[in-house]
N, C-alpha and C positions, 0 to 999 in steps of 0.2 A: 592509501589508509584509510581516507575520510568515507569511500566509499564501502569500503568495508563492512564501518561502524553503521552507515545510513544501510545499507541492505540486513544487518544483523538484526534494529531496531523495525525493523518489513518488519522480517520473518517472525517475530516476539508478540507482531500487532497483529499480524493474519494470523498468528498462531490462536491468542487470545479472540479474536470473531469467528474461527474457526467454530472453536470450540463450543460457542455460544451459541452456532446455528445460522450466526448471521453474513447476508450474500452482498459482496464490496467486492470492488475493483480499481484497479491502478489506475492513475489518470497523470495529466499532464508531462514533464518531461524525464519521467520517472520509465513509465510507456513508453515515450521516443528513445527512452537509453537500453530496457530492455529491444524492441525491436530492431536495437543497431543503428538509428536512425541520431543519437549524437554519443558522444561519449563520455557526457559528464550531468548529471541532475544537481540541485540546490536540494530540493528539497522532498517530502514524502505526501503529494497527492492520492486521496484515496476517494473513492464515492462511495457509497450505500447505498441499500435501496432501502425505498422509502416506506414499504412495510415492515422493515425491520429496526424500525428507529427506538423502538421502544425498546427492544434488546439491547441494543447499542447501549441508550440511558442505565 
């Protein structure tokens, strides 16, 4: 249940970033989770393209 909730939050964030034209990526344990290297993740680590920082603000 906790994983589902976190993935829902990620989907909301992704939608907002994509609508704003921000280039972003997932990192950390969430990336490992998506790659099947781990079965759990505790937080959501996001990276944003340096040229899109102003869009993000």
